[in-house]
Each structure stands twice: as structure tokens, then as C-alpha cells.
C-alpha positions in Angstrom: 34.6 -92.4 -28.9 30.9 -92.6 -28.0 30.0 -96.4 -27.8 26.4 -95.7 -28.2 26.8 -94.1 -31.7 29.7 -96.2 -33.1 28.7 -98.9 -35.6 30.1 -102.1 -34.0 28.3 -104.3 -36.5 30.2 -102.6 -39.3 33.5 -103.0 -37.4 32.8 -106.7 -36.9 32.2 -107.2 -40.6 35.4 -105.4 -41.3 37.3 -107.6 -38.9 35.8 -110.8 -40.4 36.7 -109.7 -43.9 40.3 -109.0 -42.8 40.6 -112.5 -41.3 39.3 -114.1 -44.5 41.8 -112.1 -46.6 44.7 -113.3 -44.3 43.6 -117.0 -44.8 43.4 -116.3 -48.5 47.1 -115.4 -48.5 47.1 -111.6 -47.9 49.9 -110.4 -45.7 48.6 -109.8 -42.1 50.1 -106.3 -42.0 48.1 -105.2 -45.0 45.0 -106.9 -43.6 45.5 -104.9 -40.3 45.9 -101.6 -42.2 42.7 -102.4 -44.2 40.9 -102.9 -40.9 42.2 -99.7 -39.5 41.1 -97.7 -42.5 37.6 -99.3 -42.4 37.3 -98.5 -38.7 38.3 -94.9 -39.5 35.6 -94.5 -42.1 33.0 -95.9 -39.7 34.1 -93.3 -37.1 33.9 -90.5 -39.6 30.4 -91.5 -40.5 29.3 -91.3 -36.9 26.5 -88.6 -36.4 27.4 -85.5 -34.4 26.6 -85.9 -30.8 23.5 -84.1 -29.6 24.2 -81.2 -27.3 21.6 -80.5 -24.7 20.5 -76.8 -24.8 21.6 -74.8 -21.9 18.8 -74.1 -19.4 17.3 -70.6 -19.9 17.5 -68.6 -16.8 14.9 -65.8 -16.5 16.8 -62.8 -15.0 14.4 -60.2 -16.1 13.5 -59.3 -12.5 16.6 -60.4 -10.7 17.4 -57.7 -8.1 21.0 -57.3 -9.0 20.4 -57.2 -12.7 17.6 -54.6 -12.4 19.6 -52.5 -10.0 22.6 -52.4 -12.3 20.4 -51.5 -15.3 18.8 -48.4 -13.7 21.7 -47.3 -11.4 23.0 -44.6 -13.7 19.7 -43.3 -15.1 19.3 -39.6 -14.6 15.7 -40.1 -13.5 15.1 -41.1 -9.9 13.7 -44.7 -9.9 12.6 -47.0 -7.1 11.4 -50.6 -6.9 9.2 -51.6 -4.0 8.1 -55.0 -2.8 5.0 -55.0 -0.6 5.4 -51.2 -0.1 9.1 -51.5 1.0 11.9 -50.0 -1.1 14.2 -52.9 -2.3 16.0 -51.0 -5.1 16.7 -47.2 -5.5 19.1 -45.9 -8.2 21.7 -43.2 -7.6 19.4 -40.3 -8.6 16.8 -41.5 -6.1 19.3 -41.9 -3.3 20.7 -38.4 -4.0 17.2 -36.9 -4.0 15.7 -38.7 -1.0 18.8 -40.0 0.9 20.6 -43.3 1.1 18.4 -44.4 4.1 15.4 -45.1 1.8 16.7 -48.6 1.0 14.7 -51.0 3.1 12.3 -48.4 4.3 8.5 -48.2 3.7 7.7 -46.2 0.7 5.5 -43.9 2.8 8.4 -43.1 5.0 10.8 -42.6 2.1 8.6 -40.1 0.3 7.1 -38.4 3.4 4.4 -36.5 1.5 0.6 -36.9 1.9 -0.1 -36.9 -1.9 2.7 -39.4 -2.5 1.5 -41.6 0.4 -2.0 -41.5 -1.0 -0.7 -42.7 -4.4 1.1 -45.7 -2.9 -1.9 -46.7 -0.8 -4.1 -47.1 -3.9 -2.2 -50.2 -4.8 -2.7 -49.5 -8.5 -0.8 -47.7 -11.3 -1.2 -43.9 -11.3 0.6 -40.6 -11.1 0.4 -37.4 -9.0 1.9 -33.9 -9.2 3.5 -33.1 -5.9 4.7 -29.7 -4.7 7.3 -29.6 -2.0 8.5 -33.2 -2.2 12.1 -32.3 -1.2 12.2 -28.4 -1.1 9.3 -26.1 -0.4 8.8 -24.9 -4.0 9.9 -27.8 -6.1 7.4 -29.7 -8.3 7.6 -33.4 -9.1 5.6 -35.8 -11.1 5.5 -39.1 -9.2 4.4 -42.1 -11.3 3.7 -45.5 -9.9 3.6 -48.7 -12.1 2.0 -51.7 -10.4 3.6 -55.1 -11.4 3.0 -58.7 -10.4 4.0 -60.4 -7.1 3.5 -57.2 -5.1 6.2 -55.3 -7.0 5.8 -51.7 -8.0 8.1 -49.2 -9.8 8.1 -45.5 -8.9 9.5 -42.8 -11.2 10.1 -39.2 -10.1 10.3 -36.5 -12.8 11.3 -33.0 -11.8 8.8 -30.4 -13.2 10.2 -27.4 -11.4 12.1 -25.9 -14.3 9.2 -26.4 -16.6 6.9 -24.7 -14.2 9.4 -21.8 -13.7 9.7 -21.3 -17.4 5.9 -21.3 -17.8 5.5 -18.8 -14.9 8.3 -16.6 -16.3 6.6 -16.6 -19.7 3.3 -15.6 -18.1 4.9 -12.9 -16.1 6.8 -11.6 -19.1 3.6 -11.4 -21.2 1.7 -9.7 -18.4 4.6 -7.2 -17.8 5.1 -6.5 -21.5 1.3 -6.0 -22.0 1.3 -3.5 -19.1 4.4 -1.6 -20.5 2.9 -1.4 -23.9 -0.5 -0.4 -22.6 0.9 2.7 -20.8 2.3 4.6 -23.7 -0.6 3.5 -26.0 -3.2 4.8 -23.5 -1.3 8.1 -23.3 -1.2 8.5 -27.1 -4.8 7.6 -27.5 -5.9 10.0 -24.7 -4.0 13.0 -26.2 -5.2 12.2 -29.8 -8.8 12.1 -28.6 -8.4 15.4 -26.8 -6.9 17.0 -29.9 -9.8 15.7 -32.1 -12.5 17.1 -29.8 -11.8 20.7 -30.6 -8.8 21.1 -32.9 -9.7 24.7 -34.0 -10.4 26.0 -30.5 -7.4 24.6 -28.7 -4.5 27.1 -28.0 -1.4 26.6 -30.1 0.8 26.1 -27.0 -1.5 23.4 -25.6 -1.7 21.6 -29.0 2.1 21.7 -29.3 2.5 20.3 -25.8 0.1 17.5 -26.6 1.8 16.6 -29.8 5.2 16.6 -28.1 3.9 14.2 -25.5 2.5 12.0 -28.3 5.8 12.0 -30.0 7.7 11.2 -26.8 5.3 8.3 -26.0 5.5 6.9 -29.5 9.3 6.9 -29.4 9.1 5.2 -26.0 6.8 2.6 -27.6 9.2 2.2 -30.5 12.1 1.7 -28.1 10.1 -0.8 -26.1 9.2 -2.9 -29.1 12.8 -2.8 -30.3 14.1 -4.0 -27.0 11.5 -6.8 -26.8 12.5 -8.0 -30.2 16.2 -7.8 -29.3 15.7 -9.7 -26.1 13.7 -12.4 -27.9 16.4 -12.9 -30.5 19.1 -13.1 -27.8 17.2 -15.6 -25.8 16.7 -17.7 -29.0 20.5 -17.8 -29.5 21.6 -18.2 -25.9 22.7 -21.8 -26.4 24.9 -21.0 -29.4 28.2 -19.6 -28.3 29.7 -17.1 -30.8 32.9 -18.2 -32.4 33.9 -15.1 -34.4 37.2 -13.4 -33.2 36.3 -9.8 -32.2 38.8 -7.0 -31.3 37.2 -5.9 -28.1 39.0 -2.6 -27.8 37.6 -1.3 -31.1 34.1 -2.5 -30.1 34.2 -0.8 -26.7 35.5 2.5 -28.0 33.0 2.7 -30.9 30.0 1.8 -28.8 31.0 4.1 -25.9 31.5 7.1 -28.2 28.2 6.3 -30.0 26.2 6.2 -26.7 27.8 9.4 -25.6 27.1 11.3 -28.8 23.5 12.1 -27.9 22.3 15.1 -25.9 25.8 16.7 -25.7 27.2 14.0 -23.3 30.4 13.4 -25.3 32.5 15.8 -23.2 31.7 13.8 -20.0 33.0 10.5 -21.5 36.3 9.2 -20.1 37.8 6.3 -22.1 40.5 4.3 -20.5 41.6 1.5 -22.9 45.2 0.3 -22.2 45.1 -3.1 -23.8 44.2 -5.2 -26.8 41.9 -8.2 -26.4 40.4 -10.6 -28.9 37.3 -12.5 -27.8 35.1 -15.1 -29.4 31.9 -13.1 -29.8 29.2 -11.3 -31.7 30.4 -7.8 -32.4 27.0 -6.3 -32.8 25.8 -7.8 -29.5 28.9 -6.7 -27.6 28.4 -3.2 -28.9 24.8 -3.3 -27.6 26.1 -4.3 -24.2 28.5 -1.3 -24.0 26.0 1.1 -25.5 23.3 0.1 -23.0 25.6 0.4 -20.0 27.0 3.7 -21.1 23.6 5.1 -21.9 22.3 4.0 -18.4 25.3 5.6 -16.8 24.6 8.9 -18.4 20.9 8.7 -17.7 21.1 7.8 -14.0 24.5 9.2 -13.1 25.2 12.8 -12.1 24.6 15.3 -14.9 27.8 17.1 -14.0 30.2 14.2 -13.4 32.0 12.1 -16.0 31.2 8.5 -17.0 34.3 6.3 -17.2 34.6 3.3 -19.6 37.6 1.1 -18.9 39.0 -2.0 -20.7 41.7 -4.0 -19.0 43.1 -7.5 -18.7 42.5 -8.8 -15.2 44.6 -11.2 -13.1 43.0 -14.4 -14.4 43.6 -13.3 -18.1 40.0 -12.3 -18.8 39.1 -9.0 -20.5 37.1 -6.7 -18.2 34.9 -3.8 -19.2 34.0 -1.4 -16.5 31.4 1.4 -16.8 31.5 3.8 -13.9 29.2 6.7 -13.0 29.3 9.1 -10.1 25.6 9.3 -9.4 23.2 8.7 -6.5 24.0 5.0 -6.5 21.7 2.1 -5.9 20.4 0.7 -2.6 21.7 -2.8 -1.8 18.3 -4.4 -1.8 17.7 -3.5 -5.4 21.0 -4.8 -6.8 20.0 -8.6 -7.0 16.9 -7.6 -9.1 18.4 -5.2 -11.6 18.7 -7.7 -14.4 15.0 -8.7 -14.2 12.8 -7.6 -17.1 11.1 -4.3 -16.4 12.6 -3.9 -12.9 13.1 -0.3 -12.0 14.5 1.2 -8.8 12.7 4.4 -9.4 9.8 3.9 -11.9 9.0 7.6 -12.2 12.6 8.6 -13.0 13.0 5.7 -15.4 9.9 6.6 -17.3 10.9 10.3 -17.4 14.3 9.3 -18.9 12.7 7.1 -21.6 14.0 3.8 -20.1 12.2 0.6 -21.1 13.4 -1.5 -18.1 15.0 -4.1 -20.4 18.5 -2.7 -20.8 20.2 -4.7 -18.1 18.2 -7.9 -18.9 19.5 -7.7 -22.5 23.1 -7.1 -21.1 22.8 -10.2 -18.8 21.6 -12.5 -21.6 24.3 -11.4 -24.0 27.0 -11.9 -21.4 25.7 -15.3 -20.6 25.7 -16.2 -24.3 29.4 -15.2 -24.4 30.2 -17.3 -21.3 31.1 -14.1 -19.5 30.3 -12.7 -16.1 28.3 -9.6 -15.0 28.9 -7.8 -11.7 27.2 -4.8 -10.3 28.6 -2.8 -7.4 27.1 0.4 -6.1 27.2 2.7 -3.0 24.4 5.2 -2.3 25.7 8.7 -2.8 28.9 7.6 -4.6 27.9 5.9 -7.8 27.7 2.6 -9.6 30.3 0.3 -11.3 29.1 -2.4 -13.7 31.7 -4.9 -14.8 31.7 -7.4 -17.7 34.3 -10.2 -17.8 34.9 -12.1 -21.1 37.3 -15.0 -21.8 40.1 -13.9 -24.2 41.2 -15.9 -27.2 44.9 -16.7 -27.3 46.9 -15.6 -30.4 49.9 -17.3 -32.0 53.1 -15.4 -32.9 51.8 -14.7 -36.4 48.5 -13.3 -35.1 46.3 -16.4 -35.8 43.6 -17.3 -33.3 44.5 -20.3 -31.1 41.4 -22.3 -30.0 41.7 -24.0 -26.6 42.8 -27.3 -28.1 45.6 -25.4 -30.0 46.7 -23.7 -26.8 47.1 -27.0 -25.1 49.2 -28.4 -28.0 51.4 -25.3 -28.0 52.0 -25.7 -24.3 52.9 -29.3 -24.8 
């Protein structure tokens, strides 16, 4: 009981009243009970004790609290005090090294532009090339705070710059590829219009055949560009439709071999069944492009083999093999680049657009597969596609990965 808040005056009055009642003839026990009840009512009527508010501790800039708050941020962040790094999160330490803690910011960053930014002593930002690796690009932002504190944020702009550069290169290359057949068509049409009556029939026929060939090449190029654009737009959406791969491979291979009397040179070797999660139309396009390339650039007297098998790790593997002149090793890493040609003259003569393998690569990536190219000069080329196979239950239903784990359990 808190003496400072209890009503002792009221308790004294209750005690005096109880004594008077005893002298008046009331039994002492009843008088005592009356006193106790009165004291209890006085205690219940006491005001609640005042609780002093807890002191407010300002932890906004405590080192440990701030370090914990930014530790798992994916963006490299550093806090410096009087130009010395006092906090660096995990991303910053992985980027610049664990040794940056306690170092001068200039030593930690080791780049003239970054050093110039820190020497200003004010907030600002700079785009820095080669901060960690020769060609990487980083946006370094500095936020000046009070008491000599400053926060530095590092944002990687390398991928953004690569995408922009790839887009610029693609537009430039596409413009060049479109310009070539258009210039040829325009030139021949202008020649035909100069003297249509006086031109020999044989010459006119040859010009018209050239115009038709270039127009078809232009049509193929536009179709491939549109196809590549659609595939790139869908590359993050993995197909989920079950597709019987053996039927797709056989149909696409026969379709590609049906042109120009090439069917007799097609060798099909399909000794398995395989169901994959995929886009049947795009998978047909992969096989068709590979088989068409094998016939175009392989030997005109040797067969082209298309094989489907289940490999050791359980994936389905499609092999397209030609027995042509082969490809030099220095060209192989670049074959899937847009418009890349090992022999531009031969590719143009065969009607190639230079986009076939780029389309194949993007479709395979969308299907979470793998593309391998092996070639020996003078022996031929083998292009292999590996795709993960869907498991099937005893009744033929498709088992998704989660169902497979349950069935194993």
C-alpha cells in the first residue's frame, strides 16, 4: 500500500466511529469487522499510481541497428564517418572485399571518379566504368548526412547497358540485312523500267528471277525477325503443355527434308518415347531449323541423321548430324549470335537469314534445355538439344516434379 495515496484521515474517522459503537454496546468483533470493511473501501478508492514513462532511446543511427537493417539488402551499401567506412553490408563486402571495413573510402573504392565524388563532401552521384571489372558499369550515389556521416549506394548498371547495346546492335544489323535485298530489288526493277521493250527476254527473265529470290529472302528475314521477337517476349514463361517429343521430331524432320528432293538423304533414328513440357510449335521450329541447316551446309551427297534418345541423366536428347565441311573452332562460340555467318557468301547464296541458330538458342532456353555444338573441319557437325523429360504415372498421367517426390516417398 502506498502511504502517500492512502486516506489516513478517513481511516482515523472509521476507527473513531468503531470505538464509539463499542462504547454504545456494539460487540467489539462486529466493530472490528466494520472497521476492516471501511478500510477496504478506502483502499479501493485510491487513485491508480502514476507510472513514469520509459525513457525514449533514439536508436535511429546506432551502428549495430543500422548494420542489421541493411545487412541483407541486395544493393551494396556503405556508411562512412569522416571518410572512413564504419559499416558495409554483405553485398558491399562481396563486391569490394571484407577489408573495406575501417578503411578510407578512397582506398575501398580505388577509382578516380569515385574518389572525386567522396572528396566533394556533398551528396551526388557518378557513373563509373571499371569499378571492379574492366567493363562493368556502376552508379555510385553518395548521401551526405549530419555529424560527418555519409551513405554510399552502388547500383550495377552493366546488364542495363548490355541490353541497350545489344538492342542498338540488333537494330543496326537488322537494318543492314533488310537493306541488302531491298537495294537489289530496287536496282533490278529500275533497270527493267529503263528499257522494258528493248531488253532481251533472257536478261529480263534473269532479272525477274533475282527479284523473286531477293523478295523471298526478305520475306524469310522478316518472318524470322518476328519469330525471334515473339520468342524473346515469352522467354520467362516456361511452357507447361505435355508434348510427345518423338512425334514432333519426326514430323519436323520430314517436313524440313521434303524440299528440293532431300528426303532420300534423311536418316531418322528414333528409338524412344519422351514427353516434355513444351510448346509443340516452337519445338518443331527448332528441329526444322537444324535439319534445314544440315542440308544447306552439309555435303550434298551425304545423309543427314536426326536422332532422338534418352541419355544417362534421364533427359531427352535430339541430335542433328551432317557430314559436311565442318566449322572451324573459332566460329563455334559465336554461331548463336544474330546474323553471325561463318561464310557470308555461302549463307546468302543458300538463302539463310543468319537467325536460325539464334532462334534455336532462345527456344531451348525457354524450355530450360541445353544446346551443344560440336564440329570438326572436314568431318561434319553435330548439334544436340537436351530437354528435361516429364515423368508419367502407371496410367499415363503426367507427374509434375512435386508428384514425383510424393510417389517416391
